[in-house]
C-alpha positions in Angstrom: 42.1 -53.5 -15.5 39.9 -52.0 -18.3 38.0 -50.0 -15.6 41.2 -48.5 -14.4 42.4 -47.5 -17.8 38.9 -45.8 -18.3 39.5 -43.9 -15.1 42.9 -42.9 -16.3 41.6 -41.7 -19.6 38.9 -39.8 -17.9 41.4 -38.2 -15.4 43.5 -37.1 -18.3 40.7 -36.0 -20.6 38.9 -33.8 -17.9 41.6 -31.3 -17.6 42.3 -31.2 -21.3 38.6 -30.4 -21.9 38.7 -27.7 -19.3 41.9 -26.1 -20.8 40.4 -26.2 -24.3 37.2 -24.5 -23.0 39.4 -21.8 -21.3 41.4 -21.2 -24.4 38.3 -20.9 -26.6 36.9 -18.3 -24.2 40.2 -16.4 -24.1 40.7 -16.4 -27.8 37.1 -15.2 -28.4 35.9 -12.7 -25.9 32.5 -12.5 -27.5 32.2 -16.3 -26.9 33.1 -15.8 -23.1 30.6 -12.9 -22.9 27.8 -14.7 -24.6 24.3 -14.4 -23.1 25.3 -11.6 -20.6 24.7 -7.9 -20.7 28.2 -7.1 -19.4 30.3 -5.3 -22.0 30.1 -2.4 -24.4 27.2 -1.9 -26.9 26.6 0.3 -29.9 22.9 1.3 -29.6 20.3 3.1 -31.7 17.5 4.8 -29.7 14.1 5.8 -31.1 12.0 8.2 -29.2 8.3 6.9 -29.1 4.9 8.4 -28.3 4.1 6.9 -24.9 0.5 6.4 -25.7 0.6 5.0 -29.3 4.2 3.8 -29.5 4.5 5.7 -32.9 8.2 6.8 -33.5 8.9 10.5 -33.0 11.7 12.1 -34.9 15.0 10.5 -36.1 16.8 7.8 -34.1 20.0 8.7 -32.3 23.1 6.8 -31.4 24.5 5.7 -28.0 27.5 3.9 -26.7 26.7 2.1 -23.5 29.0 0.0 -21.2 27.5 -2.4 -18.6 30.3 -2.9 -16.2 30.9 -5.9 -13.9 29.2 -5.5 -10.7 26.1 -3.9 -12.0 27.0 -0.2 -13.0 26.7 1.4 -16.4 28.0 4.4 -18.4 26.0 5.8 -21.3 27.2 8.3 -23.9 24.2 9.4 -26.1 24.1 11.8 -29.1 20.6 13.1 -28.4 19.8 15.9 -31.0 17.2 17.5 -28.8 19.8 18.9 -26.3 22.0 21.9 -26.9 25.7 21.2 -27.2 27.0 20.5 -23.6 23.5 20.6 -22.1 23.3 16.9 -21.1 25.9 15.0 -19.2 26.9 11.4 -19.7 24.5 9.0 -18.2 25.5 6.8 -15.2 23.5 4.1 -13.6 22.9 0.5 -12.4 21.7 -2.7 -13.9 20.6 -6.1 -12.8 19.8 -9.5 -14.3 16.1 -10.4 -13.9 16.4 -14.0 -15.1 16.6 -15.6 -18.5 17.6 -13.1 -21.1 16.0 -10.2 -19.1 17.6 -7.2 -17.5 16.5 -4.0 -15.7 18.4 -0.7 -16.0 18.1 2.7 -14.3 20.4 5.6 -15.1 20.6 9.3 -14.5 22.0 12.2 -16.6 22.4 15.8 -15.6 20.8 18.6 -17.6 23.2 21.5 -17.2 21.1 24.5 -18.2 17.7 25.5 -19.5 16.8 25.9 -23.2 13.5 27.1 -24.6 11.4 25.0 -27.2 13.1 25.0 -30.6 16.7 25.3 -29.2 18.1 23.4 -31.0 15.6 23.2 -33.8 12.9 20.5 -33.2 13.7 20.3 -29.4 10.9 20.6 -26.9 13.1 22.6 -24.6 14.5 21.5 -21.3 15.0 22.7 -17.8 18.2 22.3 -15.9 17.9 19.3 -13.7 17.9 15.5 -14.3 17.0 12.9 -16.8 16.1 9.6 -15.0 15.5 6.6 -17.2 14.4 3.1 -16.6 14.7 0.4 -19.2 13.7 -3.3 -19.7 16.2 -5.1 -21.9 15.9 -8.5 -23.6 18.9 -10.1 -25.1 17.9 -11.2 -28.5 21.2 -13.1 -29.2 24.6 -13.2 -27.5 25.6 -10.0 -29.2 22.3 -8.1 -29.6 19.4 -6.7 -27.5 16.2 -4.7 -27.7 14.8 -2.5 -25.0 12.0 -0.3 -24.0 12.2 2.6 -21.6 10.8 5.6 -20.0 12.5 8.8 -19.0 11.4 11.3 -16.4 12.7 14.9 -16.8 13.0 16.6 -13.4 13.7 20.3 -12.7 16.3 21.4 -10.0 13.5 21.0 -7.4 12.8 17.4 -8.3 9.5 18.1 -10.0 8.7 15.9 -13.0 7.9 18.3 -16.0 8.0 15.8 -18.8 7.9 12.0 -19.5 9.3 10.4 -22.7 9.4 6.9 -24.0 11.8 5.2 -26.2 13.0 1.9 -27.8 16.5 0.7 -28.4 18.3 -1.9 -30.4 22.0 -2.7 -29.7 24.8 -4.7 -31.0 27.8 -5.7 -28.8 31.0 -3.8 -29.6 33.5 -6.4 -30.8 
C-alpha cells in the first residue's frame, strides 16, 4: 500500500515539477536562454594588431542577433567607414561544443574611400568585409571572441586583413 502511495505521489509531482520549470523559463527569458548564443547581444569590438595583439584605435559598438537556426544579423558603428559605406552584416553561426561557437559573416562595402576619409581610416575599396569569429560564452549572458576580417575588392581579391576582439552582454 505504501508503495502505491509513493507511486501516486511521484505521478502527481512529476507534472507539477515540469510545470514549475516551464513557468520559470517563461517568466525569465534569460533563464530559458542560458548557455546558448541565440538572442541579441550588445557588443564592444576592439581592433587589434594581428601580430602583437596590441589594441588599435578606440573600441566601437555593435548590436548582434544570433537567430534560431544558425543565422545572424550584425549592426556595427565602425568609425573607420564613411557614413553609409558599410552595410549591415549577415551571416551564420554554429555551436562547436561546450561554450564554444564559430561565426562567419559578410558586410558589403558600398564605395571606395581614400586613407584618412574619415580621419584615421586606412581607406577602403568597394567590395566585401568577410569575418570569422571564435566565440566563448563566459557566462549565460556574456561572451568574448576573437576574429579576423578579410577585405575584398569587387574582383574578390583580398587587399587587407584585420584582427579584433569582442566582449558582449546579452540584451535583456
